[in-house]
Structure formats: C-alpha cells, structure tokens
C-alpha positions in Angstrom: -14.2 28.6 25.3 -12.7 31.0 27.9 -13.7 34.6 27.9 -12.9 37.6 30.2 -16.2 38.9 31.4 -16.7 42.6 30.8 -19.6 44.8 29.9 -23.4 45.0 30.3 -26.2 43.2 28.2 -26.0 44.8 24.8 -27.9 42.8 22.2 -30.2 44.8 19.9 -33.4 42.8 20.5 -34.1 40.1 23.1 -35.4 36.8 21.8 -33.7 37.3 18.4 -30.3 35.9 17.2 -27.4 38.3 17.7 -23.8 38.5 16.8 -23.1 40.3 20.1 -23.9 37.2 22.2 -22.0 33.9 22.8 -23.4 30.9 21.1 -22.1 27.4 20.4 -22.8 28.2 16.7 -21.1 31.5 16.6 -17.9 30.1 15.0 -19.8 28.6 12.0 -19.7 30.4 8.6 -23.2 29.2 7.7 -25.6 30.0 10.5 -28.1 27.4 9.2 -25.8 24.6 10.1 -26.3 23.1 13.4 -23.5 21.4 15.4 -24.8 19.4 18.3 -23.2 20.0 21.8 -21.3 16.8 22.7 -22.2 14.4 25.4 -21.8 14.1 28.4 -21.5 17.8 29.4 -22.6 19.7 26.3 -21.1 23.0 25.2 -19.4 25.0 27.8 -18.7 28.8 28.2 -16.1 29.8 30.9 -16.1 33.4 32.1 -13.4 34.9 34.3 -14.2 38.0 36.3 -11.8 41.0 36.6 -12.4 41.3 40.3 -13.0 38.1 42.4 -15.6 38.7 45.1 -17.5 36.6 47.7 -20.7 36.4 45.7 -24.3 36.9 46.7 -25.9 35.9 43.4 -25.2 35.2 39.7 -27.4 36.5 36.9 -27.4 35.2 33.3 -29.0 37.0 30.4 -30.0 34.4 27.9 -31.1 36.3 24.8 -32.0 33.5 22.3 -32.8 29.8 22.7 -34.1 27.1 20.4 -37.8 26.4 20.1 -37.5 23.2 21.9 -35.9 24.9 24.9 -36.7 24.1 28.4 -33.8 23.1 30.6 -31.6 25.5 28.6 -28.7 25.6 31.0 -27.8 22.1 32.0 -25.3 23.0 34.7 -23.5 26.1 36.3 -20.2 25.8 38.1 -18.5 28.5 40.2 -14.8 28.8 40.0 -13.1 30.0 43.1 -9.8 31.8 43.4 -8.2 28.8 45.1 -9.0 26.5 42.1 -12.1 24.8 43.5 -15.1 24.1 41.1 -18.5 24.2 43.0 -21.5 23.1 41.1 -24.5 25.3 41.7 -26.9 22.9 40.1 -29.0 22.3 37.1 -30.7 21.8 34.8 -32.1 25.4 34.9 -35.1 26.8 33.0 -34.4 30.1 31.2 -36.3 32.6 29.1 -34.9 35.0 26.5 -36.4 38.1 28.0 -35.9 37.5 31.7 -32.4 37.1 33.3 -31.9 34.0 35.3 -30.7 34.7 38.8 -29.4 32.0 41.2 -28.2 32.5 44.8 -24.5 31.8 45.4 -24.0 30.1 48.7 -20.2 30.0 48.5 -18.0 31.6 51.2 -14.9 31.9 49.0 -14.0 34.5 46.4 -15.3 33.7 43.0 -12.9 34.1 40.0 -15.2 32.8 37.3 -18.1 30.7 36.1 -18.7 27.8 33.8 -22.0 27.5 32.0 -23.0 24.3 30.2 -25.7 23.7 27.6 -27.0 21.1 25.2 -29.0 23.8 23.2 -26.6 24.6 20.3 -28.8 27.6 19.5 -28.6 29.2 22.9 -27.2 32.7 23.0 -25.8 34.3 26.2 -25.5 38.1 26.3 -24.1 38.8 29.7 -23.4 37.4 33.2 -23.4 39.5 36.4 -21.8 38.4 39.6 -23.1 40.4 42.5 -21.0 40.6 45.7 -22.2 40.3 49.2 -22.9 43.4 51.3 -19.8 45.4 52.5 -17.4 43.8 50.0 -14.0 45.5 50.4 -14.0 46.4 46.7 -17.1 48.4 47.2 -16.0 50.6 50.3 -15.3 53.6 48.0 -18.6 53.2 46.1 -21.5 55.5 46.3 -25.1 54.1 46.1 -26.8 54.8 42.8 -30.2 56.5 43.0 -32.9 55.8 40.5 -35.8 58.0 39.6 -39.0 55.9 39.2 -41.7 57.5 37.0 -45.2 56.0 36.5 -48.3 56.7 34.4 -50.7 57.2 36.1 -48.6 59.1 38.6 -47.7 57.9 42.1 -50.2 59.0 44.7 -47.5 61.2 46.4 -46.3 62.8 43.1 -44.9 62.2 39.7 -41.6 60.7 40.6 -40.0 58.8 43.4 -36.2 58.4 44.1 -35.1 54.9 45.1 -31.6 54.1 46.5 -29.7 51.1 45.1 -29.5 49.5 48.5 -33.2 48.8 48.4 -34.1 45.7 46.6 -37.8 46.3 46.3 -40.1 49.3 45.9 -43.8 49.3 46.9 -46.2 51.9 45.7 -48.7 52.5 48.4 
C-alpha cells in the first residue's frame, strides 16, 4: 500500500484499535478475522513525503499492536529522491504509547519510507521525518515557542518559555 504522508497523530486513544490508523487488517469487513502478513518480508506500508529533505530522524507512532508484540517493526527502508532504497535496520521494538524515533544517517534527500511488519494487528498513526538543521525548506520558518507549566511551580516562577531549537529542558 502506498500513501501520501500528511497530518499529525490523530487517533482517539493510544493502545486501542482505531479506524484512523493504518493496519494490515484495515481492509477486512470483519475485524475479528486475521490475515497473516506473508513471508518473507511481511506486510508493508510505503509513505511518500510531500517535501523531500535530508533527514535527521524518523519518528513512527504505533498506536496498537498485538499482545504477542515485541519486534513489531521488522524493517524500515528510506527511499531517496534518486530511487535508492536504504535499509535503516530492524527488527525494532515499539510501544503503543511512545513514538519510535530512529536516527537517519543518509546524506541524500528522503522522498519516502517503507515500514515492514509481521504483526497483522499493528496500527500506525503517523510518521514524522525531521530535516537536518538549516534545511533550505526551513529558511523562512520561525522557531516555535512553548510555554511549559508545572505543578508544583518551577523555582523561578509558574511558567517557562522554551524555544523549539532546544531539544531538552532542565528544571534547576
């Protein structure tokens, strides 16, 4: 299945089945039927990105998986704009309430991704491709600022503003 990737994670409840997520079983009329993912590669989802970039990381939101899950994603391949398929690795362990993020060490622009699984109950909600710093597509972008609020309050006050460029925040 090939899908144009667009949108943010939007399932109603993590770790619960959803019709908003991609699943090998989604095309079945009776959801209690199970169709195994075929050998040797399993079921595959191919996503194409609207704006190819030289990537820094790839995040995958798995929102549901079978009870026997472990190595849920058997393989991930990066598709470059020049037609090359680069295997990032696998198998990968995933959880239904934490996005899986893998580093992308590819110096070429990424046009898409292929995700393979043998878990026929697996559901993927979203995939995020993050560009490297100073990507030409981002030259007109402004950094987002987040207001972080905590109970009990931070020692310096009730809120702290954090810029998007910062990857971590430490509360001293």
